[in-house]
N, CA, C, O and the ligand as a Tripos MOL2 file, in Angstrom:
@<TRIPOS>MOLECULE
protein
  249   247    63     0     0
PROTEIN
NO_CHARGES

@<TRIPOS>ATOM
      1 N         138.2990   62.7690  141.2830 N.3       1 MET1
      2 CA        138.1020   63.3460  139.9820 C.3       1 MET1
      3 C         137.2550   62.3830  139.0820 C.2       1 MET1
      4 O         137.5640   61.1940  139.0050 O.2       1 MET1
      5 N         136.2350   62.8760  138.4320 N.am      2 HIS2
      6 CA        135.5460   62.0540  137.6220 C.3       2 HIS2
      7 C         135.7350   62.4570  136.0600 C.2       2 HIS2
      8 O         135.2520   63.4750  135.5640 O.2       2 HIS2
      9 N         136.4100   61.6250  135.4590 N.am      3 GLU3
     10 CA        136.7110   61.9470  134.1090 C.3       3 GLU3
     11 C         135.7320   61.0900  133.1630 C.2       3 GLU3
     12 O         135.9580   59.9030  132.9280 O.2       3 GLU3
     13 N         134.7420   61.7100  132.6920 N.am      4 GLN4
     14 CA        133.7260   60.8820  131.9360 C.3       4 GLN4
     15 C         134.1740   60.6630  130.4110 C.2       4 GLN4
     16 O         133.6360   59.8070  129.7090 O.2       4 GLN4
     17 N         135.1460   61.4560  129.9760 N.am      5 GLY5
     18 CA        135.5490   61.3000  128.6240 C.3       5 GLY5
     19 C         134.3180   61.8880  127.7190 C.2       5 GLY5
     20 O         133.7250   62.9280  128.0070 O.2       5 GLY5
     21 N         134.0610   61.1810  126.7380 N.am      6 GLU6
     22 CA        132.9520   61.6160  125.9050 C.3       6 GLU6
     23 C         131.6410   60.9170  126.2930 C.2       6 GLU6
     24 O         131.4680   59.7240  126.0430 O.2       6 GLU6
     25 N         130.7490   61.6490  126.8880 N.am      7 ALA7
     26 CA        129.5460   61.0320  127.3810 C.3       7 ALA7
     27 C         128.5300   60.9000  126.2180 C.2       7 ALA7
     28 O         128.2090   61.8670  125.5270 O.2       7 ALA7
     29 N         128.0760   59.7390  126.0530 N.am      8 GLU8
     30 CA        127.0800   59.5970  125.0430 C.3       8 GLU8
     31 C         125.6520   59.6200  125.5850 C.2       8 GLU8
     32 O         125.3240   58.8590  126.4960 O.2       8 GLU8
     33 N         124.7790   60.5080  125.0180 N.am      9 PRO9
     34 CA        123.4780   60.7390  125.6580 C.3       9 PRO9
     35 C         122.6830   59.3880  125.5740 C.2       9 PRO9
     36 O         122.7550   58.6710  124.5760 O.2       9 PRO9
     37 N         121.9720   59.0960  126.5970 N.am     10 PRO10
     38 CA        121.1480   57.8810  126.5720 C.3      10 PRO10
     39 C         120.0420   58.0080  125.6150 C.2      10 PRO10
     40 O         119.5020   59.0990  125.4370 O.2      10 PRO10
     41 N         119.6470   56.8570  124.9370 N.am     11 PRO11
     42 CA        118.6100   56.9180  123.9790 C.3      11 PRO11
     43 C         117.2480   57.1640  124.6740 C.2      11 PRO11
     44 O         117.0680   56.8210  125.8420 O.2      11 PRO11
     45 N         116.3420   57.7360  123.9670 N.am     12 PRO12
     46 CA        115.0210   58.0300  124.6300 C.3      12 PRO12
     47 C         114.3980   56.7110  124.9670 C.2      12 PRO12
     48 O         114.7310   55.7070  124.3380 O.2      12 PRO12
     49 N         113.5110   56.6620  125.9300 N.am     13 ALA13
     50 CA        112.8990   55.4470  126.4450 C.3      13 ALA13
     51 C         112.0190   54.8600  125.3860 C.2      13 ALA13
     52 O         111.7640   53.6560  125.3940 O.2      13 ALA13
     53 N         111.5680   55.6370  124.5140 N.am     14 SER14
     54 CA        110.6380   55.1910  123.5350 C.3      14 SER14
     55 C         111.3460   54.3520  122.3890 C.2      14 SER14
     56 O         110.7090   53.6800  121.5780 O.2      14 SER14
     57 N         112.6170   54.4520  122.4040 N.am     15 THR15
     58 CA        113.4070   53.7370  121.3360 C.3      15 THR15
     59 C         113.4160   52.2050  121.7500 C.2      15 THR15
     60 O         113.6900   51.8190  122.8870 O.2      15 THR15
     61 N         113.1070   51.4440  120.7660 N.am     16 ARG16
     62 CA        113.0620   50.0070  120.8430 C.3      16 ARG16
     63 C         114.4180   49.4680  120.6690 C.2      16 ARG16
     64 O         114.7800   48.9930  119.5920 O.2      16 ARG16
     65 N         115.1480   49.5290  121.6690 N.am     17 ALA17
     66 CA        116.5840   49.1000  121.5610 C.3      17 ALA17
     67 C         116.8220   47.7450  122.1070 C.2      17 ALA17
     68 O         116.7000   47.6010  123.3230 O.2      17 ALA17
     69 N         117.1460   46.7300  121.3700 N.am     18 GLU18
     70 CA        117.4470   45.4760  121.9040 C.3      18 GLU18
     71 C         118.9830   45.3150  122.1240 C.2      18 GLU18
     72 O         119.4850   44.4270  122.8120 O.2      18 GLU18
     73 N         119.6520   46.2670  121.4680 N.am     19 HIS19
     74 CA        121.1440   46.1990  121.6250 C.3      19 HIS19
     75 C         121.5980   47.5750  121.8970 C.2      19 HIS19
     76 O         121.2900   48.5290  121.1820 O.2      19 HIS19
     77 N         122.3590   47.6570  122.9790 N.am     20 GLN20
     78 CA        122.9760   48.8800  123.2440 C.3      20 GLN20
     79 C         124.3420   48.6780  123.8770 C.2      20 GLN20
     80 O         124.5070   48.1600  124.9810 O.2      20 GLN20
     81 N         125.2880   49.1220  123.1030 N.am     21 VAL21
     82 CA        126.7050   48.8380  123.4390 C.3      21 VAL21
     83 C         127.3320   49.9240  124.1980 C.2      21 VAL21
     84 O         127.2670   51.0780  123.7730 O.2      21 VAL21
     85 N         127.9310   49.6380  125.2850 N.am     22 THR22
     86 CA        128.6820   50.6280  125.9900 C.3      22 THR22
     87 C         130.1720   50.2620  126.1540 C.2      22 THR22
     88 O         130.5110   49.0880  126.3050 O.2      22 THR22
     89 N         130.9800   51.1890  126.1240 N.am     23 LEU23
     90 CA        132.4800   50.8400  126.2130 C.3      23 LEU23
     91 C         132.8480   51.0120  127.6480 C.2      23 LEU23
     92 O         132.6860   52.0680  128.2590 O.2      23 LEU23
     93 N         133.3560   49.9090  128.1590 N.am     24 THR24
     94 CA        133.8060   49.8400  129.5300 C.3      24 THR24
     95 C         135.3570   49.9580  129.6100 C.2      24 THR24
     96 O         136.0810   49.1350  129.0500 O.2      24 THR24
     97 N         135.8200   50.9630  130.2910 N.am     25 GLU25
     98 CA        137.2270   51.1040  130.4010 C.3      25 GLU25
     99 C         137.7720   50.1660  131.5400 C.2      25 GLU25
    100 O         137.2970   50.2630  132.6720 O.2      25 GLU25
    101 N         138.6990   49.3200  131.2710 N.am     26 ARG26
    102 CA        139.2980   48.5480  132.2640 C.3      26 ARG26
    103 C         140.8540   48.7770  132.1970 C.2      26 ARG26
    104 O         141.5700   48.1110  131.4480 O.2      26 ARG26
    105 N         141.3160   49.7380  133.0090 N.am     27 GLY27
    106 CA        142.6860   50.1120  132.9160 C.3      27 GLY27
    107 C         142.9950   50.6540  131.5360 C.2      27 GLY27
    108 O         142.2270   51.4470  130.9890 O.2      27 GLY27
    109 N         144.0370   50.2610  131.0090 N.am     28 PRO28
    110 CA        144.4000   50.7670  129.6310 C.3      28 PRO28
    111 C         143.5520   50.1850  128.5070 C.2      28 PRO28
    112 O         143.7180   50.5710  127.3500 O.2      28 PRO28
    113 N         142.6040   49.2200  128.8440 N.am     29 PHE29
    114 CA        141.8120   48.5500  127.8640 C.3      29 PHE29
    115 C         140.4040   49.0420  127.7780 C.2      29 PHE29
    116 O         139.8240   49.4680  128.7760 O.2      29 PHE29
    117 N         139.8230   48.9860  126.5490 N.am     30 ILE30
    118 CA        138.3790   49.3140  126.3540 C.3      30 ILE30
    119 C         137.6050   48.0810  125.9630 C.2      30 ILE30
    120 O         137.8980   47.4840  124.9270 O.2      30 ILE30
    121 N         136.6550   47.6860  126.7300 N.am     31 ALA31
    122 CA        135.8910   46.4880  126.3620 C.3      31 ALA31
    123 C         134.4300   46.9370  126.1120 C.2      31 ALA31
    124 O         133.7700   47.5230  126.9690 O.2      31 ALA31
    125 N         133.9620   46.6160  124.8550 N.am     32 PRO32
    126 CA        132.5240   46.8510  124.5490 C.3      32 PRO32
    127 C         131.6180   45.7760  125.1430 C.2      32 PRO32
    128 O         131.9180   44.5830  125.1090 O.2      32 PRO32
    129 N         130.4980   46.2500  125.6890 N.am     33 ARG33
    130 CA        129.5740   45.3910  126.3040 C.3      33 ARG33
    131 C         128.0910   45.8200  125.7570 C.2      33 ARG33
    132 O         127.7740   46.9910  125.5480 O.2      33 ARG33
    133 N         127.3100   44.7980  125.5770 N.am     34 CYS34
    134 CA        125.9470   45.0710  125.0310 C.3      34 CYS34
    135 C         124.9410   44.6160  126.1610 C.2      34 CYS34
    136 O         125.1780   43.7530  127.0060 O.2      34 CYS34
    137 N         123.8490   45.3010  126.0350 N.am     35 ILE35
    138 CA        122.7850   44.9140  127.0540 C.3      35 ILE35
    139 C         122.2350   43.5260  126.6940 C.2      35 ILE35
    140 O         121.5860   42.9250  127.5500 O.2      35 ILE35
    141 N         122.4350   43.0070  125.5620 N.am     36 CYS36
    142 CA        121.9660   41.7060  125.1550 C.3      36 CYS36
    143 C         122.7630   40.5810  125.7490 C.2      36 CYS36
    144 O         122.4310   39.4020  125.6230 O.2      36 CYS36
    145 N         123.8890   41.0110  126.4390 N.am     37 GLY37
    146 CA        124.7630   40.0340  127.0450 C.3      37 GLY37
    147 C         126.0710   39.8080  126.2180 C.2      37 GLY37
    148 O         127.0010   39.1510  126.6860 O.2      37 GLY37
    149 N         126.1120   40.3370  125.0520 N.am     38 TRP38
    150 CA        127.3290   40.2450  124.3070 C.3      38 TRP38
    151 C         128.5050   41.1450  124.8540 C.2      38 TRP38
    152 O         128.2750   42.2350  125.3780 O.2      38 TRP38
    153 N         129.6390   40.6880  124.7210 N.am     39 TYR39
    154 CA        130.7580   41.5560  124.9720 C.3      39 TYR39
    155 C         131.9460   41.2680  124.2150 C.2      39 TYR39
    156 O         132.2740   40.1040  123.9840 O.2      39 TYR39
    157 N         132.6350   42.2900  123.8010 N.am     40 GLY40
    158 CA        133.7570   42.0620  122.9400 C.3      40 GLY40
    159 C         135.0400   41.9640  123.7370 C.2      40 GLY40
    160 O         135.0390   42.2040  124.9450 O.2      40 GLY40
    161 N         136.1010   41.6260  123.0990 N.am     41 PRO41
    162 CA        137.4580   41.5210  123.7590 C.3      41 PRO41
    163 C         137.9540   42.9220  124.0780 C.2      41 PRO41
    164 O         137.6580   43.9030  123.3970 O.2      41 PRO41
    165 N         138.7520   42.9530  125.1940 N.am     42 ALA42
    166 CA        139.2650   44.2400  125.6080 C.3      42 ALA42
    167 C         140.3390   44.6440  124.6230 C.2      42 ALA42
    168 O         141.2280   43.8780  124.2510 O.2      42 ALA42
    169 N         140.2010   45.8940  124.2250 N.am     43 ARG43
    170 CA        141.2170   46.4720  123.2970 C.3      43 ARG43
    171 C         141.9570   47.6770  123.9150 C.2      43 ARG43
    172 O         141.4700   48.3730  124.8060 O.2      43 ARG43
    173 N         143.1010   47.8520  123.4000 N.am     44 ARG44
    174 CA        143.7130   49.1240  123.9060 C.3      44 ARG44
    175 C         143.3290   50.2910  123.0540 C.2      44 ARG44
    176 O         143.5380   51.4510  123.4090 O.2      44 ARG44
    177 N         142.7220   49.9380  121.8420 N.am     45 SER45
    178 CA        142.3030   50.9910  120.9730 C.3      45 SER45
    179 C         140.7800   51.3010  121.1430 C.2      45 SER45
    180 O         139.9440   50.4140  120.9720 O.2      45 SER45
    181 N         140.4490   52.5350  121.4720 N.am     46 ARG46
    182 CA        139.1100   52.7710  121.5760 C.3      46 ARG46
    183 C         138.3150   52.8190  120.2370 C.2      46 ARG46
    184 O         137.1430   52.4470  120.1790 O.2      46 ARG46
    185 N         138.9910   53.2840  119.1850 N.am     47 PRO47
    186 CA        138.3520   53.2310  117.8330 C.3      47 PRO47
    187 C         138.1060   51.6970  117.4410 C.2      47 PRO47
    188 O         137.0640   51.3610  116.8790 O.2      47 PRO47
    189 N         139.0640   50.8310  117.7490 N.am     48 LEU48
    190 CA        138.8190   49.3870  117.3960 C.3      48 LEU48
    191 C         137.6800   48.8510  118.2370 C.2      48 LEU48
    192 O         136.8830   48.0760  117.7080 O.2      48 LEU48
    193 N         137.5430   49.1910  119.4690 N.am     49 ALA49
    194 CA        136.4720   48.7230  120.2470 C.3      49 ALA49
    195 C         135.1450   49.2410  119.7500 C.2      49 ALA49
    196 O         134.1430   48.5260  119.7560 O.2      49 ALA49
    197 N         135.1430   50.4540  119.3310 N.am     50 ARG50
    198 CA        133.9160   51.0600  118.7590 C.3      50 ARG50
    199 C         133.5940   50.2950  117.4250 C.2      50 ARG50
    200 O         132.4320   50.0050  117.1410 O.2      50 ARG50
    201 N         134.5780   50.0000  116.6760 N.am     51 THR51
    202 CA        134.3140   49.2700  115.3490 C.3      51 THR51
    203 C         133.7220   47.9340  115.6340 C.2      51 THR51
    204 O         132.7680   47.5250  114.9730 O.2      51 THR51
    205 N         134.2640   47.2310  116.6120 N.am     52 GLU52
    206 CA        133.7370   45.8970  116.9740 C.3      52 GLU52
    207 C         132.3830   45.9770  117.5050 C.2      52 GLU52
    208 O         131.5610   45.0920  117.2660 O.2      52 GLU52
    209 N         132.0810   47.1250  118.3010 N.am     53 ALA53
    210 CA        130.7380   47.3030  118.7890 C.3      53 ALA53
    211 C         129.7950   47.5400  117.6450 C.2      53 ALA53
    212 O         128.6820   47.0140  117.6320 O.2      53 ALA53
    213 N         130.2360   48.3480  116.6560 N.am     54 ALA54
    214 CA        129.3920   48.6180  115.5740 C.3      54 ALA54
    215 C         129.0640   47.4120  114.7430 C.2      54 ALA54
    216 O         127.9570   47.2230  114.2380 O.2      54 ALA54
    217 N         130.1170   46.5890  114.6290 N.am     55 ALA55
    218 CA        130.0430   45.2930  113.8740 C.3      55 ALA55
    219 C         128.9510   44.4120  114.5200 C.2      55 ALA55
    220 O         128.1800   43.7370  113.8380 O.2      55 ALA55
    221 N         128.9230   44.4520  115.8450 N.am     56 HIS56
    222 CA        127.9930   43.5590  116.6400 C.3      56 HIS56
    223 C         126.5670   44.1610  116.3220 C.2      56 HIS56
    224 O         125.6410   43.3930  116.0630 O.2      56 HIS56
    225 N         126.4000   45.4290  116.3380 N.am     57 LEU57
    226 CA        125.1160   46.0030  116.0330 C.3      57 LEU57
    227 C         124.7390   45.6560  114.6160 C.2      57 LEU57
    228 O         123.6220   45.2030  114.3690 O.2      57 LEU57
    229 N         125.6160   45.8500  113.7070 N.am     58 ALA58
    230 CA        125.3020   45.6510  112.3160 C.3      58 ALA58
    231 C         125.0280   44.1010  112.0360 C.2      58 ALA58
    232 O         124.2450   43.7270  111.1630 O.2      58 ALA58
    233 N         125.6960   43.3020  112.8010 N.am     59 GLY59
    234 CA        125.5620   41.8650  112.5930 C.3      59 GLY59
    235 C         124.2510   41.3390  113.2130 C.2      59 GLY59
    236 O         123.8050   40.2380  112.8910 O.2      59 GLY59
    237 N         123.6420   42.1430  114.1080 N.am     60 THR60
    238 CA        122.4810   41.6080  114.8520 C.3      60 THR60
    239 C         121.2120   42.2010  114.3130 C.2      60 THR60
    240 O         120.1070   41.7420  114.6030 O.2      60 THR60
    241 N         121.4030   43.2850  113.4810 N.am     61 VAL61
    242 CA        120.1920   43.9370  112.9090 C.3      61 VAL61
    243 C         119.6250   43.0270  111.7310 C.2      61 VAL61
    244 O         120.3080   42.6840  110.7660 O.2      61 VAL61
    245 N         118.3770   42.7020  111.9180 N.am     62 ALA62
    246 CA        117.8110   41.7610  110.9040 C.3      62 ALA62
    247 C         117.4940   42.6010  109.6400 C.2      62 ALA62
    248 O         117.0130   42.0600  108.6440 O.2      62 ALA62
    249 ZN        123.6680   43.1110  121.4710 Zn       63 ZN63
@<TRIPOS>BOND
     1     1     2 1
     2     2     3 1
     3     3     4 2
     4     3     5 am
     5     5     6 1
     6     6     7 1
     7     7     8 2
     8     7     9 am
     9     9    10 1
    10    10    11 1
    11    11    12 2
    12    11    13 am
    13    13    14 1
    14    14    15 1
    15    15    16 2
    16    15    17 am
    17    17    18 1
    18    18    19 1
    19    19    20 2
    20    19    21 am
    21    21    22 1
    22    22    23 1
    23    23    24 2
    24    23    25 am
    25    25    26 1
    26    26    27 1
    27    27    28 2
    28    27    29 am
    29    29    30 1
    30    30    31 1
    31    31    32 2
    32    31    33 am
    33    33    34 1
    34    34    35 1
    35    35    36 2
    36    35    37 am
    37    37    38 1
    38    38    39 1
    39    39    40 2
    40    39    41 am
    41    41    42 1
    42    42    43 1
    43    43    44 2
    44    43    45 am
    45    45    46 1
    46    46    47 1
    47    47    48 2
    48    47    49 am
    49    49    50 1
    50    50    51 1
    51    51    52 2
    52    51    53 am
    53    53    54 1
    54    54    55 1
    55    55    56 2
    56    55    57 am
    57    57    58 1
    58    58    59 1
    59    59    60 2
    60    59    61 am
    61    61    62 1
    62    62    63 1
    63    63    64 2
    64    63    65 am
    65    65    66 1
    66    66    67 1
    67    67    68 2
    68    67    69 am
    69    69    70 1
    70    70    71 1
    71    71    72 2
    72    71    73 am
    73    73    74 1
    74    74    75 1
    75    75    76 2
    76    75    77 am
    77    77    78 1
    78    78    79 1
    79    79    80 2
    80    79    81 am
    81    81    82 1
    82    82    83 1
    83    83    84 2
    84    83    85 am
    85    85    86 1
    86    86    87 1
    87    87    88 2
    88    87    89 am
    89    89    90 1
    90    90    91 1
    91    91    92 2
    92    91    93 am
    93    93    94 1
    94    94    95 1
    95    95    96 2
    96    95    97 am
    97    97    98 1
    98    98    99 1
    99    99   100 2
   100    99   101 am
   101   101   102 1
   102   102   103 1
   103   103   104 2
   104   103   105 am
   105   105   106 1
   106   106   107 1
   107   107   108 2
   108   107   109 am
   109   109   110 1
   110   110   111 1
   111   111   112 2
   112   111   113 am
   113   113   114 1
   114   114   115 1
   115   115   116 2
   116   115   117 am
   117   117   118 1
   118   118   119 1
   119   119   120 2
   120   119   121 am
   121   121   122 1
   122   122   123 1
   123   123   124 2
   124   123   125 am
   125   125   126 1
   126   126   127 1
   127   127   128 2
   128   127   129 am
   129   129   130 1
   130   130   131 1
   131   131   132 2
   132   131   133 am
   133   133   134 1
   134   134   135 1
   135   135   136 2
   136   135   137 am
   137   137   138 1
   138   138   139 1
   139   139   140 2
   140   139   141 am
   141   141   142 1
   142   142   143 1
   143   143   144 2
   144   143   145 am
   145   145   146 1
   146   146   147 1
   147   147   148 2
   148   147   149 am
   149   149   150 1
   150   150   151 1
   151   151   152 2
   152   151   153 am
   153   153   154 1
   154   154   155 1
   155   155   156 2
   156   155   157 am
   157   157   158 1
   158   158   159 1
   159   159   160 2
   160   159   161 am
   161   161   162 1
   162   162   163 1
   163   163   164 2
   164   163   165 am
   165   165   166 1
   166   166   167 1
   167   167   168 2
   168   167   169 am
   169   169   170 1
   170   170   171 1
   171   171   172 2
   172   171   173 am
   173   173   174 1
   174   174   175 1
   175   175   176 2
   176   175   177 am
   177   177   178 1
   178   178   179 1
   179   179   180 2
   180   179   181 am
   181   181   182 1
   182   182   183 1
   183   183   184 2
   184   183   185 am
   185   185   186 1
   186   186   187 1
   187   187   188 2
   188   187   189 am
   189   189   190 1
   190   190   191 1
   191   191   192 2
   192   191   193 am
   193   193   194 1
   194   194   195 1
   195   195   196 2
   196   195   197 am
   197   197   198 1
   198   198   199 1
   199   199   200 2
   200   199   201 am
   201   201   202 1
   202   202   203 1
   203   203   204 2
   204   203   205 am
   205   205   206 1
   206   206   207 1
   207   207   208 2
   208   207   209 am
   209   209   210 1
   210   210   211 1
   211   211   212 2
   212   211   213 am
   213   213   214 1
   214   214   215 1
   215   215   216 2
   216   215   217 am
   217   217   218 1
   218   218   219 1
   219   219   220 2
   220   219   221 am
   221   221   222 1
   222   222   223 1
   223   223   224 2
   224   223   225 am
   225   225   226 1
   226   226   227 1
   227   227   228 2
   228   227   229 am
   229   229   230 1
   230   230   231 1
   231   231   232 2
   232   231   233 am
   233   233   234 1
   234   234   235 1
   235   235   236 2
   236   235   237 am
   237   237   238 1
   238   238   239 1
   239   239   240 2
   240   239   241 am
   241   241   242 1
   242   242   243 1
   243   243   244 2
   244   243   245 am
   245   245   246 1
   246   246   247 1
   247   247   248 2
@<TRIPOS>SUBSTRUCTURE
     1 MET1         2 RESIDUE 1 A MET
     2 HIS2         6 RESIDUE 1 A HIS
     3 GLU3        10 RESIDUE 1 A GLU
     4 GLN4        14 RESIDUE 1 A GLN
     5 GLY5        18 RESIDUE 1 A GLY
     6 GLU6        22 RESIDUE 1 A GLU
     7 ALA7        26 RESIDUE 1 A ALA
     8 GLU8        30 RESIDUE 1 A GLU
     9 PRO9        34 RESIDUE 1 A PRO
    10 PRO10       38 RESIDUE 1 A PRO
    11 PRO11       42 RESIDUE 1 A PRO
    12 PRO12       46 RESIDUE 1 A PRO
    13 ALA13       50 RESIDUE 1 A ALA
    14 SER14       54 RESIDUE 1 A SER
    15 THR15       58 RESIDUE 1 A THR
    16 ARG16       62 RESIDUE 1 A ARG
    17 ALA17       66 RESIDUE 1 A ALA
    18 GLU18       70 RESIDUE 1 A GLU
    19 HIS19       74 RESIDUE 1 A HIS
    20 GLN20       78 RESIDUE 1 A GLN
    21 VAL21       82 RESIDUE 1 A VAL
    22 THR22       86 RESIDUE 1 A THR
    23 LEU23       90 RESIDUE 1 A LEU
    24 THR24       94 RESIDUE 1 A THR
    25 GLU25       98 RESIDUE 1 A GLU
    26 ARG26      102 RESIDUE 1 A ARG
    27 GLY27      106 RESIDUE 1 A GLY
    28 PRO28      110 RESIDUE 1 A PRO
    29 PHE29      114 RESIDUE 1 A PHE
    30 ILE30      118 RESIDUE 1 A ILE
    31 ALA31      122 RESIDUE 1 A ALA
    32 PRO32      126 RESIDUE 1 A PRO
    33 ARG33      130 RESIDUE 1 A ARG
    34 CYS34      134 RESIDUE 1 A CYS
    35 ILE35      138 RESIDUE 1 A ILE
    36 CYS36      142 RESIDUE 1 A CYS
    37 GLY37      146 RESIDUE 1 A GLY
    38 TRP38      150 RESIDUE 1 A TRP
    39 TYR39      154 RESIDUE 1 A TYR
    40 GLY40      158 RESIDUE 1 A GLY
    41 PRO41      162 RESIDUE 1 A PRO
    42 ALA42      166 RESIDUE 1 A ALA
    43 ARG43      170 RESIDUE 1 A ARG
    44 ARG44      174 RESIDUE 1 A ARG
    45 SER45      178 RESIDUE 1 A SER
    46 ARG46      182 RESIDUE 1 A ARG
    47 PRO47      186 RESIDUE 1 A PRO
    48 LEU48      190 RESIDUE 1 A LEU
    49 ALA49      194 RESIDUE 1 A ALA
    50 ARG50      198 RESIDUE 1 A ARG
    51 THR51      202 RESIDUE 1 A THR
    52 GLU52      206 RESIDUE 1 A GLU
    53 ALA53      210 RESIDUE 1 A ALA
    54 ALA54      214 RESIDUE 1 A ALA
    55 ALA55      218 RESIDUE 1 A ALA
    56 HIS56      222 RESIDUE 1 A HIS
    57 LEU57      226 RESIDUE 1 A LEU
    58 ALA58      230 RESIDUE 1 A ALA
    59 GLY59      234 RESIDUE 1 A GLY
    60 THR60      238 RESIDUE 1 A THR
    61 VAL61      242 RESIDUE 1 A VAL
    62 ALA62      246 RESIDUE 1 A ALA
    63 ZN63       249 GROUP 0 **** ****
């Protein structure tokens, strides 16, 4: 069984994305990872992981 949960559509190739955070599920934990190499701590709360991912994006936008 493949449970994808909520699948987020990939951004168009034309988008200039230097940061793209994906939430990686590790057992009961959710860990945000970015293509820039950043990764957040594993959380049990998906909303919290999303918040930290958003904070990373917000903090890296010049
Ligand atoms: Zn990043």
